Structures are given as C-alpha cells and as structure tokens.
N, C-alpha and C positions, 0 to 999 in steps of 0.2 A: 815685589815683582810687578812689572807693569803689565796689566791685562790688555787684551786685544781691544782696540777702540772701535766703537760702532760707527756706521756711516754718518749718523747724525752728529757724533762728536767730531768726525773728520771735517764735515761741512762747516761746523762752527769755527774750526781753526783756519779754514781757507780765507785768504784776504778777499774782501769784497771787490767785485769787478767794477771798474770805472763806468759810470753811466755814459751812454752815447749822447753826444751833444745834439740837441734838437735844432734843426735848421729853421730859422725864422724867415718867412717870406718878406721880401721888401715891398710887395704889392699884393692885392687880392688875387686869388687863383685865376679868376676870369680875365683879369688884366694881363697876367703873365701869358696865358694861352693866346690872347689876342696879339701880344707883342711878338711872340714866336711865329704865329701864323702870318702876320704882316711882313715879318722878315723873310719868310719863305716865299711869299708872293712877290716881294720887291726884287728878290734875287733872280727870279725867272730861271732857275736852274737847281739841280740837286745840291744839297749841302751835307757835309759830314757833321757829326755831333759837335766836334771841337769848333769848327767854323761857325756853326749855328749858334752855339753859346756865346761866342765872341761877338758876332754881329748883332745878336738880339740883346746882349747884356743880361741874359737870364741863365742861371745855373740849373740846367734841366736835370742833370744826373744826381744832384744832391737832394732833389725833391721827388720821392717815388710817386706820390699822388699826381703831381704835375706831369711827370714822365709818362705815366700810364694814360692820362687823359689825352696827351698829345699823340701818342701812338695809336689810340683808338679814334682820333678825330676823323670825321667823314671827309674833311678837306685836306688831310695830310696823308701822304703815302711814305712808308718807311720800308726800304728794300735794300738789303746788303749794306746796312749802315748809312744809307743815303736818304736824307729827308727832302721831299719835294712836294709841291702843291698838286692836289688832285681836283680837277674841275668836275662839276656835276655831270657834264656830258663830254665824251671823248671826241673832240674835233680840233684839228690842228691847222687846217687851211680851208679855203673856200670849197674845194671839192668834197672834203669830208663833211663840212657844214651842210652842203646841199643834200648829201646822202642821209645825214641825220634828220633834216627836216622832212625829207620824203618818207622817212620811217614813222612819222607822226601825222597821219592823215587827219586826225582829230584836232591837230594844232599843238604847238608848243610855245610856251612863254618866251619872249625875247630876253627877259631878265635872267632866264636860266642859262643863257648862252653868253652872257656878258663876260664871264671869266674864262671862256674856253681858250682864247689866245688873243694876242694883241692884233687889233685891226678887225675883229669880228663884226663890229658895228658897220664898218665900211663895206664888208663883204655882204652883209645882209641887204644893204642898199643896192649893191650891184646885182644881186639875185632878183631883187624886186624890179629893177629897171629892165632886166632881161625877161621879166614876166614868167619866171619859173617858180616864184613863190608869191603869195599875196599876204598882206598884213591887215588884220582887223583888230579892233579894240575888244578888251575883255568885258565881262558883264558890268563891272564897276566903272568902266571907261578910263581906268588908270594905267592899264598895261597893254602892250602890244602882243598879239598872238600871231604866230607865223604858221601859214598853211601852205602845203605844196599845191602847185597848179597842175591839175590832172587834165591833159589834153583830150582824154577820152570822154570827158563830160562837157567839152566846149562845143555847145550846140548852137548853130545859127538859125534863128527863127525868121519866117517869112513876115513881110510887112503886114499882111492881113491878120496874122495871128497876134502880132504886137498890137495892132489896132484894137482887136477884140479884148486883149488884156487891159489896155488902157481904158477902154470904155467900161469894163467890168470893175476895174480898180476905182474908178470915179464914184461908183455906187457903194463902195465899202465904207462902213463906219470905222474910221481910222482909230478912234479911241478904243472901241470894242476889239478891233483887230489887234492892237498893241497889248490890250489886257489878256487876250487869249494867248499871245506869244509868251508873255511873262508867266502865265500859268503853266505853260509847257516847258519853262526853264530856258526860254530863248530871249535874247535881248533884241528889241525892235531896232532895225537899222535906221539911222538918221535919214530923214527925207527932206527934200527941198520944198518949202512951202509954195514956191512959185510954180513948180510943176503941177502940184495938186490944184491950185487955183486955175491954171490954164485949162486943165482937163474939165473942171467944173464949168468954166465959161464956155468951152467948146460944146459941152453937153447942152447948156441953156440955149445956145444959138441954134443947135439942131432942133431942139424942142419947139422954139418959136417958129422955125420954118415949117415944121410938121403941122403946127396949129394953123398957120396961114393957108396951107394947102387944104386942110380939112374944111376950113371956113369957105374957101372958094368952091370946093366941090359941093358943099351943102347948098350954097346959093344957086348953083347951076341946076341942082335937082329940083329946086322949087320953081324954076322958071317954066312957065307954061309952054307947051309945044305949039308951034304954029300949025 
C-alpha cells in the first residue's frame, strides 16, 4: 500500500520552475535616466509610458530599478500615467516669473529659472529693462542673482548729503573696507578707479586752498599796525 506522502516528498516531485530571464541593460543606469529625462524635456508635453519608451528607445517597464528611479526623480512628474518634466520653480510666463522673483527678496539664482519655460531668459531681460528687478553677480562672480526692486526703499538723497558721503568715502581705506565686507560674508561691489581718483584729487585741491588761506592770514597777523 502506498503511504501518504509528506510535503517534502511532494516538493521533490514538482517540476522546477523556469528561472526568470534577467534583463540586461544596454547602457549604464545613469545614462538611461539621462536619455529618458532628455526625451521628456525635448517633448515639451506629457507622454504616456508607451510613447516615452518608443521615443527614448529605453525599455523602462522591464527594468524595475530604472522605473523606480525615474518615478522618484526630482525633475520628473508622473500623474495618471502621464510623464512630464517638472521645473524647479513653477512659472509659465512673464507675470508668474515676476511674482516668483518678488517672493525672493534675498535673491534667486537665474540658473534656477533657466528651465521654467521657453523664453524665460528674454522675459528676465524685459523685467530688468522695466526696472522691476535688478541683477547682481554672486559671490564667486560666475552666476547672476535676481532681486526684486522695492519702490519703498527708493530714496532720493539731497546733493549736500551726497557730497558729504563722497568726501567721507574718499577717506576710507578701501582695502580695509573690502576686507571687512568679506568677513561679514558680503562681496565688495566693483568700483571704478576713475571715480576714486577724482575724489582724491578734489580733496587735495581743497587742502591746498585751505593751506593758502592759512598762510595769508598768518602773514596778516604778523603785519605791524600803523
């Protein structure tokens, strides 16, 4: 009589399951991610997964690791099966761009807005021409920083105050002044050498005139009275 077989005996009699074929990547993982991202950027619209795989020539669904990386990518948005590019800042036209810059009184890098939409660089120039934003260079001098122009701090100074400032500025040790700015984490603003020289020469001319007046007055004091 045949006895009841144990689970171990049953498992031994089951035919082995065929091994799942391992998908071999045609390129490094980083290269595939870049190819898919470039395809999404060039499309300038949302793409379904079938269209995305066809246009990028990358089989996304057959590579779980690649699929997961793409879905979690900070520059890719997947919603309702549609894949599209996600810019760092949400601005789609000049008005939205202006409101975005106004929200950053401490400044925002122009490079962070390059991918917002087509024509963003031209709109930045237009906003600058209208004097609603201003552009300064970063500390390393290699990037432009955009600042909103706040009309509330646009103060007109009288000529006598400007003259006092110019006379005081001529007495400042510029190298020491720049060093103190750097210690405070601020980048010295480029100055025109000509303006500094002119102020110094103006100061020297005033000094010579004062010396002449003092000499004349001293001579008159020594003149005996009649």
